[in-house]
C-alpha positions in Angstrom: 76.5 -5.8 -78.2 76.0 -4.5 -74.2 74.6 -1.5 -76.0 71.6 -3.5 -77.5 71.3 -5.8 -74.6 70.5 -2.4 -72.9 68.3 -1.1 -75.4 66.3 -4.6 -75.6 66.1 -4.1 -71.7 64.4 -0.8 -72.6 62.0 -2.0 -74.2 60.6 -4.7 -72.4 57.2 -3.9 -71.4 55.9 -4.1 -66.9 53.3 -5.8 -68.1 51.2 -3.2 -65.7 47.3 -4.2 -67.0 47.7 -8.1 -65.8 49.7 -7.1 -63.2 47.8 -4.5 -61.8 45.1 -6.9 -62.2 45.9 -9.2 -60.6 46.4 -7.5 -57.4 42.7 -5.8 -57.4 42.0 -9.8 -57.7 43.7 -11.6 -54.8 42.8 -7.9 -52.9 39.5 -9.4 -52.4 40.6 -13.1 -50.4 44.4 -11.3 -49.6 43.3 -8.5 -47.9 41.0 -10.2 -45.9 43.4 -12.4 -45.4 45.6 -10.4 -43.3 43.2 -8.7 -40.9 42.2 -12.3 -40.0 46.1 -13.3 -39.6 46.6 -10.3 -37.2 43.4 -11.0 -35.2 43.4 -14.5 -34.7 47.5 -14.0 -33.7 46.2 -11.1 -31.6 43.3 -13.6 -29.7 39.5 -12.9 -29.9 39.4 -10.8 -26.8 42.2 -8.5 -27.7 40.5 -5.9 -30.0 37.1 -5.2 -28.7 34.3 -4.4 -31.2 36.9 -6.0 -33.9 37.6 -9.7 -33.0 33.5 -9.3 -33.5 33.6 -9.4 -36.8 35.6 -12.6 -37.9 34.0 -16.2 -37.6 34.1 -17.1 -33.8 35.4 -20.7 -34.6 38.7 -19.2 -36.5 39.8 -18.9 -32.7 39.0 -22.1 -31.4 41.3 -23.9 -34.1 43.7 -21.1 -35.1 46.2 -23.0 -36.5 44.5 -24.2 -39.2 43.4 -20.4 -39.8 46.5 -18.7 -39.5 48.5 -21.2 -41.6 45.8 -20.4 -44.3 45.8 -16.6 -43.6 49.6 -16.5 -43.4 49.9 -18.2 -46.3 47.5 -16.4 -48.8 48.7 -13.5 -47.8 51.7 -14.1 -49.1 50.5 -16.0 -52.2 48.6 -13.2 -53.1 51.6 -10.2 -52.6 54.5 -12.2 -54.9 52.4 -13.9 -57.3 50.5 -11.1 -59.6 54.2 -9.5 -59.5 55.5 -12.9 -61.6 54.0 -12.1 -64.7 56.4 -8.4 -65.4 58.6 -9.1 -68.0 60.4 -6.3 -67.0 60.7 -7.6 -63.3 61.7 -11.6 -65.6 64.8 -10.0 -67.2 66.0 -6.4 -65.4 65.7 -8.8 -61.1 65.9 -12.5 -62.1 67.0 -13.4 -58.7 64.3 -11.6 -57.8 62.2 -13.2 -60.5 63.1 -16.5 -58.8 62.8 -15.5 -55.3 58.9 -14.6 -55.7 58.3 -17.6 -57.6 59.7 -19.9 -55.6 57.8 -17.9 -52.5 53.9 -17.6 -54.7 54.8 -21.5 -55.2 55.3 -22.8 -51.8 52.9 -20.0 -50.0 50.1 -21.3 -53.2 50.2 -24.9 -52.6 50.5 -24.2 -48.7 47.1 -21.9 -49.2 45.7 -25.1 -51.2 46.9 -27.6 -48.2 45.7 -26.1 -45.0 42.2 -24.5 -47.4 41.4 -28.3 -46.9 42.4 -28.4 -43.5 40.7 -25.9 -42.6 37.5 -27.0 -44.0 37.8 -30.1 -42.2 38.6 -28.2 -38.7 35.2 -26.0 -39.4 32.5 -28.3 -40.8 34.2 -31.6 -40.5 30.5 -33.3 -41.4 30.1 -30.9 -44.7 31.7 -34.1 -46.8 29.4 -33.1 -49.7 29.9 -31.7 -53.1 31.5 -28.2 -51.7 34.2 -30.6 -49.7 34.8 -32.7 -52.5 35.0 -29.3 -55.0 37.8 -27.8 -52.9 39.3 -31.2 -52.5 39.7 -30.9 -56.5 41.0 -27.6 -56.4 43.4 -28.0 -53.8 45.1 -30.4 -55.8 44.4 -28.9 -59.1 46.8 -25.6 -57.3 49.5 -28.1 -56.1 49.8 -30.7 -59.1 49.8 -27.7 -61.2 52.7 -25.8 -59.4 54.9 -28.9 -59.3 54.4 -29.6 -63.3 55.3 -25.4 -63.4 58.6 -26.8 -61.2 59.7 -29.9 -63.5 60.0 -27.8 -66.3 61.7 -25.3 -65.0 64.2 -27.0 -63.6 64.6 -28.6 -66.9 65.1 -25.4 -69.1 61.9 -26.0 -70.6 60.7 -22.4 -70.0 57.4 -22.0 -72.3 55.9 -24.8 -70.8 56.9 -23.7 -67.1 54.7 -20.1 -68.7 52.2 -21.8 -69.3 52.0 -24.5 -66.4 51.7 -20.9 -63.8 49.3 -19.5 -65.5 47.1 -22.4 -65.4 47.7 -22.9 -61.9 47.2 -19.0 -61.0 43.8 -20.1 -62.8 43.2 -23.1 -60.2 44.0 -21.0 -57.5 41.8 -17.8 -58.7 38.7 -19.9 -59.1 38.5 -19.6 -55.1 37.5 -15.5 -55.7 35.4 -16.3 -59.3 32.3 -17.6 -57.6 32.3 -13.6 -56.5 31.0 -12.9 -59.9 29.7 -16.3 -60.9 27.1 -15.8 -58.1 26.4 -12.4 -58.0 25.9 -13.1 -62.3 23.2 -15.9 -60.8 21.7 -13.4 -58.7 21.6 -10.8 -61.6 20.0 -13.5 -64.1 17.6 -15.5 -61.8 17.3 -13.9 -58.7 13.3 -13.0 -59.5 12.4 -16.6 -60.3 12.6 -17.5 -56.5 11.9 -21.4 -56.9 14.8 -21.9 -59.6 17.2 -19.6 -58.2 17.8 -21.5 -54.9 17.7 -24.9 -57.2 20.9 -23.0 -58.6 22.3 -20.7 -55.6 22.5 -24.6 -54.2 23.9 -26.0 -56.8 26.0 -23.1 -57.2 27.5 -22.8 -53.6 28.2 -27.1 -53.6 30.2 -26.7 -56.8 30.8 -23.1 -57.5 34.9 -24.2 -57.3 34.6 -26.5 -59.9 32.4 -24.1 -62.3 35.3 -21.5 -61.6 37.6 -23.3 -61.8 36.2 -24.3 -65.8 36.0 -20.5 -66.0 39.2 -19.7 -65.4 40.9 -22.7 -67.2 39.1 -21.7 -70.4 40.1 -18.1 -70.3 43.7 -18.7 -70.0 44.0 -21.7 -72.3 42.8 -18.9 -75.0 44.9 -16.9 -73.7 47.8 -19.7 -74.4 46.6 -20.1 -77.8 46.6 -16.5 -78.8 50.2 -16.3 -77.5 51.4 -19.3 -79.5 53.2 -19.1 -82.6 50.6 -21.2 -84.6 47.7 -18.3 -83.5 46.9 -16.7 -86.9 48.8 -13.4 -87.4 46.0 -11.7 -89.7 43.0 -12.7 -86.4 45.9 -11.0 -84.4 46.4 -7.8 -86.3 42.4 -7.5 -86.5 42.2 -6.8 -82.7 
């Protein structure tokens, strides 16, 4: 029996494509978050020339910036590893610790994002703030649902809601790609492009949430027992 269990563990994949893909995506805001955190912590005059590279308002409201940057960096350093089946099986304690850090930092990141917006741009409470608020509530809600499921032993549902929570969190990154696509497709038509760009600026997070969630739901459906095996084989 012991030999069989060991053999089973040996054939469990690390899931490097997903883990490395998430690491690459989350490095986009994660690395700058670490950079900003260090500079704000040191102060505006600590590194001559370098401190001028970030928004000067960051130094005026350091608490919100430091909280958001630290939570973001911690989330993006811990979250991708949660999607490795090998770590989940071989290192269950590490998986649980990483999960707790990812969930906690993810919720703090979401809430502090709203805080940071109110500190830096208190007069901008239109569509962009509404999108941020909806995204933050969605992130925290999805993580809370995932926690409820895992505490009740419903692992399959826990995985699904963790995937949805991450999809909502990555909605902060997706606008970089949708914005580039928008410019590529409509950049030549100045009037149309300006209108679409303004709409994208205000509601890019909601658009990104819809795109990311659609992708995740397709993946969940493909992994479900009801997914037609003939389609899976044909791929």
